C-alpha positions as CSV (number, residue, x, y, z in Angstrom):
1,M,0.0,0.0,0.0
2,Q,1.3,3.5,-0.8
3,T,2.5,5.3,2.3
4,G,1.2,8.7,3.2
5,I,-2.4,7.9,2.3
6,D,-5.0,9.2,4.7
7,P,-7.2,6.3,5.8
8,R,-10.3,8.6,5.5
9,D,-9.5,8.9,1.8
10,L,-10.1,5.2,1.4
11,I,-13.7,5.3,2.8
12,G,-16.2,5.1,0.0
13,L,-13.7,3.9,-2.7
14,K,-14.9,1.0,-4.9
15,A,-12.8,-2.1,-4.4
16,F,-11.9,-4.4,-7.2
17,D,-10.3,-7.9,-7.3
18,R,-7.2,-8.9,-9.3
19,D,-9.3,-9.5,-12.4
20,G,-11.0,-6.1,-12.2
21,R,-14.3,-7.4,-10.9
22,K,-16.0,-5.1,-8.3
23,I,-15.9,-6.5,-4.8
24,G,-17.8,-3.6,-3.1
25,I,-17.2,-0.3,-1.3
26,V,-14.7,0.4,1.5
27,D,-16.7,0.9,4.6
28,E,-14.0,1.2,7.3
29,V,-10.2,1.2,7.6
30,Y,-8.3,-0.5,10.5
31,L,-4.9,0.8,11.6
32,D,-2.0,-1.0,13.1
33,D,-2.0,-0.3,16.9
34,A,1.7,0.4,17.1
35,T,2.4,2.3,13.9
36,G,-0.9,3.8,12.9
37,V,-0.5,2.6,9.4
38,P,-3.7,1.5,7.6
39,E,-3.6,-2.3,7.7
40,W,-7.1,-3.7,6.8
41,A,-10.2,-2.4,5.0
42,A,-13.7,-3.6,5.6
43,V,-15.4,-3.8,2.2
44,R,-19.2,-3.9,2.0
45,T,-19.7,-6.6,-0.5
46,G,-23.4,-6.2,-1.0
47,L,-23.7,-9.9,-0.4
48,F,-26.3,-10.0,2.4
49,S,-24.9,-6.5,3.5
50,R,-21.8,-8.1,4.8
51,D,-18.4,-6.5,5.2
52,A,-15.3,-8.5,4.2
53,F,-11.8,-7.6,5.5
54,V,-9.1,-7.2,2.9
55,P,-5.4,-6.6,3.6
56,L,-4.2,-3.2,2.5
57,E,-0.7,-4.6,2.0
58,P,-0.3,-5.7,-0.9
59,S,-3.4,-3.8,-2.2
60,E,-3.0,-0.4,-3.9
61,V,-5.0,2.6,-4.7
62,A,-5.1,3.4,-8.4
63,D,-7.5,5.4,-10.5
64,G,-9.6,6.3,-7.5
65,A,-10.2,2.7,-6.5
66,L,-8.8,0.1,-4.2
67,R,-7.2,-2.7,-6.2
68,V,-7.0,-6.0,-4.2
69,P,-4.7,-8.7,-5.5
70,F,-7.0,-11.6,-4.7
71,E,-10.0,-13.2,-6.4
72,R,-13.4,-11.8,-5.4
73,S,-14.5,-15.3,-4.2
74,L,-11.6,-15.4,-1.7
75,V,-12.5,-12.0,-0.3
76,R,-16.2,-13.0,0.0
77,E,-15.1,-16.1,1.9
78,A,-13.0,-14.2,4.4
79,P,-13.9,-14.7,8.1
80,D,-16.8,-12.5,9.2
81,F,-16.0,-10.6,12.4
82,G,-18.5,-7.7,12.0
83,V,-17.2,-4.1,11.8
84,G,-16.9,-1.3,14.2
85,R,-14.8,-3.1,16.8
86,H,-11.1,-3.7,17.4
87,L,-9.7,-6.8,15.7
88,S,-8.4,-9.3,18.2
89,P,-5.1,-11.0,17.7
90,A,-6.8,-14.3,16.9
91,Q,-9.1,-12.6,14.4
92,E,-6.2,-10.9,12.6
93,L,-4.2,-14.1,12.5
94,R,-7.2,-15.8,10.9
95,L,-7.3,-13.1,8.2
96,Y,-3.6,-13.4,7.5
97,H,-3.9,-17.2,7.2
98,H,-7.1,-16.9,5.0
99,Y,-5.2,-14.7,2.5
100,G,-2.0,-16.8,2.7
101,L,0.0,-13.8,3.9
102,D,3.0,-13.7,6.2
103,V,2.2,-12.4,9.6
104,P,4.1,-9.1,10.1
105,G,5.6,-8.2,13.4
106,V,6.1,-11.7,14.6
107,G,9.3,-11.9,16.6
108,P,12.1,-14.4,16.0
109,S,10.5,-16.7,18.5
110,G,7.4,-16.8,16.4
111,S,5.4,-15.6,19.3
112,D,2.1,-13.9,18.5
113,D,2.7,-11.7,21.6
114,D,5.0,-9.5,19.5
115,M,2.2,-8.6,17.1
116,T,0.3,-5.4,16.9
117,F,-3.3,-5.4,15.8
118,G,-5.8,-3.3,14.0
119,R,-8.0,-0.6,15.4
120,I,-10.5,1.5,13.5
121,A,-9.2,4.6,11.9
122,G,-10.3,7.6,13.9
123,S,-10.9,5.6,17.1
124,G,-8.8,6.2,20.2
125,S,-8.5,2.5,21.0
């Protein structure tokens, strides 16, 4: 994800999968607790009015849209944790595993205790 992007600028963007198919609209952005960097986006898929979490790394913003490098079906099958709450360590781990991504911030011991986890942009916690 490009650095320096204000998470508020992501809200309302259309999200597209790697094949250019529309996934939905970005509803919320979750920040890394330690760094404040946007880490996850909740995308309203329209499928039963559900939000699906997508990783912002390795996604990119291009031409006024969020481009997600995964198939739409994988996004729609992502674990459903609801929105508006802090992501727990266990929830975030499930998302990383779902997308087949390396878990950032894991120390050399492989302990999940070293991880930082997502809070909603604009929230104090």
